C-alpha positions in Angstrom: -29.7 -30.2 -11.3 -32.3 -32.8 -10.3 -31.6 -35.4 -7.6 -33.7 -38.4 -6.7 -33.3 -39.6 -3.1 -34.6 -43.1 -3.4 -36.0 -45.1 -0.5 -36.0 -42.1 1.9 -39.1 -41.3 4.1 -37.3 -39.0 6.5 -36.4 -36.2 4.1 -33.0 -35.7 5.8 -31.0 -36.0 2.5 -33.7 -34.3 0.4 -33.7 -31.2 2.7 -29.8 -31.0 2.6 -29.9 -30.9 -1.2 -32.8 -28.5 -1.4 -31.2 -26.1 1.1 -28.5 -25.7 -1.6 -31.0 -24.9 -4.3 -31.0 -28.4 -5.9 -34.2 -29.7 -7.2 -34.2 -32.8 -5.0 -37.1 -35.2 -4.5 -37.4 -38.2 -2.2 -39.3 -41.4 -3.0 -40.5 -44.1 -0.7 -43.4 -46.5 -0.2 -44.0 -44.5 3.0 -45.2 -40.9 3.1 -42.7 -38.2 3.8 -42.1 -38.0 7.5 -41.8 -34.2 7.3 -44.9 -33.8 5.1 -42.8 -32.1 2.4 -44.5 -32.1 -1.0 -41.2 -32.9 -2.8 -41.8 -36.6 -2.2 -43.2 -39.4 -4.3 -45.1 -42.0 -2.3 -44.5 -44.9 -4.7 -42.2 -47.7 -5.7 -39.0 -46.1 -6.9 -38.8 -48.7 -9.7 -42.0 -47.3 -11.2 -40.4 -43.9 -11.1 -37.3 -45.3 -12.9 -39.2 -47.0 -15.7 -36.2 -48.3 -17.7 -38.1 -47.8 -20.9 -38.4 -44.1 -20.4 -35.8 -41.3 -20.2 -36.3 -41.3 -16.4 -38.8 -38.4 -16.4 -41.8 -37.9 -14.2 -43.5 -34.6 -13.8 -41.0 -33.3 -16.4 -38.0 -34.2 -14.3 -34.9 -35.7 -15.8 -32.7 -37.1 -13.0 -29.0 -36.0 -13.0 -28.2 -38.0 -9.8 -29.7 -40.6 -7.6 -28.8 -41.4 -4.0 -30.5 -44.6 -2.9 -31.0 -46.1 0.5 -32.4 -49.5 -0.3 -33.8 -51.4 2.8 -31.1 -53.5 4.4 -33.4 -56.0 6.2 -32.3 -58.9 4.1 -28.9 -57.6 3.1 -27.0 -56.5 6.3 -24.5 -58.7 8.0 -26.2 -57.9 11.3 -29.0 -60.3 10.2 -26.7 -63.0 8.9 -28.1 -65.6 11.4 -31.4 -65.5 9.5 -30.1 -65.6 6.0 -30.8 -69.3 5.6 -34.5 -68.7 6.3 -34.9 -65.9 3.9 -33.1 -66.8 0.7 -36.0 -65.7 -1.5 -36.4 -62.4 0.2 -32.7 -61.8 0.0 -32.6 -62.6 -3.7 -35.4 -60.1 -4.3 -33.5 -57.4 -2.2 -30.3 -58.0 -4.2 -32.2 -57.7 -7.5 -33.8 -54.5 -6.3 -30.3 -53.0 -5.6 -29.1 -54.2 -9.1 -32.0 -52.4 -10.7 -31.2 -49.2 -8.8 -27.5 -49.5 -9.8 -28.5 -50.0 -13.5 -30.8 -47.0 -13.7 -30.3 -44.7 -16.6 -29.0 -41.9 -14.4 -25.5 -40.4 -14.9 -24.5 -40.3 -11.2 -25.6 -42.8 -8.6 -24.8 -43.6 -5.0 -26.2 -46.7 -3.3 -25.9 -46.7 0.6 -26.2 -49.9 2.7 -24.5 -51.3 5.8 -21.8 -54.0 5.5 -23.5 -57.1 4.1 -24.1 -59.4 1.2 -23.9 -56.7 -1.5 -20.1 -56.8 -1.2 -20.0 -60.4 -2.3 -23.1 -60.8 -4.4 -22.7 -57.6 -6.5 -19.3 -56.0 -5.8 -17.2 -54.4 -3.1 -18.3 -50.9 -2.1 -16.3 -47.9 -3.3 -16.1 -46.4 0.1 -17.0 -47.2 3.8 -17.8 -44.2 6.0 -18.8 -43.7 9.6 -20.9 -40.9 11.3 -17.8 -39.9 13.4 -16.2 -38.7 10.2 -19.1 -36.2 9.7 -19.7 -34.7 13.1 -21.4 -37.5 15.0 -19.6 -39.4 17.7 -20.9 -42.7 16.7 -19.9 -45.9 14.8 -22.0 -47.2 12.0 -20.1 -48.6 9.1 -21.9 -47.5 6.0 -20.9 -48.7 2.5 -21.3 -46.5 -0.6 -21.4 -47.9 -4.2 -20.6 -45.0 -6.5 -21.2 -44.3 -10.2 -19.5 -41.1 -11.5 -19.5 -39.6 -8.0 -16.3 -39.1 -5.9 -15.9 -40.6 -2.5 -17.1 -38.4 0.3 -14.4 -36.5 2.1 -14.8 -36.4 5.9 -16.0 -33.0 7.1 -15.8 -33.1 10.9 -13.9 -36.0 12.5 -15.0 -36.2 16.2 -14.0 -38.2 19.1 -16.3 -40.8 20.5 -17.1 -44.1 19.1 -20.6 -45.1 20.4 -22.6 -47.8 18.7 -25.9 -45.9 19.3 -27.7 -47.5 16.3 -26.7 -51.0 17.4 -27.9 -50.3 21.0 -31.3 -48.9 19.8 -33.8 -50.5 22.2 -36.6 -52.6 20.8 -39.7 -50.6 19.7 -42.1 -50.3 16.8 -40.0 -47.3 15.6 -36.6 -49.1 15.9 -36.2 -49.8 12.2 -37.0 -46.2 11.3 -34.6 -44.8 13.9 -31.8 -47.1 12.7 -32.4 -46.2 9.0 -32.3 -42.4 9.2 -29.3 -40.8 7.6 -27.1 -38.7 9.9 -27.4 -35.0 9.3 -23.6 -34.6 8.9 -23.5 -37.3 6.2 -26.5 -35.8 4.4 -24.8 -32.3 4.4 -21.6 -33.8 3.1 -23.5 -35.5 0.2 -25.2 -32.3 -0.6 -22.2 -30.1 -0.4 -19.8 -32.4 -2.2 -22.1 -33.9 -4.9 -24.6 -31.1 -5.7 -22.2 -29.1 -7.9 -21.3 -32.0 -10.2 
């Protein structure tokens, strides 16, 4: 099984799948934060050339889990939507292209935002506290041929740590990293399909 983890620089999800023996590769415009060689530093749309059978380096993707940037999509930035209509339209088109990739199983992750009204409602909304982290962060999943994630470790505590992340040059990176418990759930529940 080969899994493409699109728009991931951290390697959290890639490592969770690889630890289960899955041929998982991440792809992002940024280099892999962990320096792992199983990472393509490129535009994922080039990797998903719709005219090809989705092969690169001999890999045919069985699944893709994508984490498209939410800068122009998340409701948390709604007050700036009027000023960034063109950027938002491009971001929505990018998500559409990911959803339409010729890959049998796809999961698209993004926070609550415009995708629910501009494309379709998500198949599932999850929170870190359902997967071992005592934090709130509503995360939407749009699924194609993948089952909804079953909670693995419901914990007490409902801290909005991501929302309270102090301003810094690394803030966007810290807010965008997938929680380990969610990555483990994806890998354990979706790798055998």
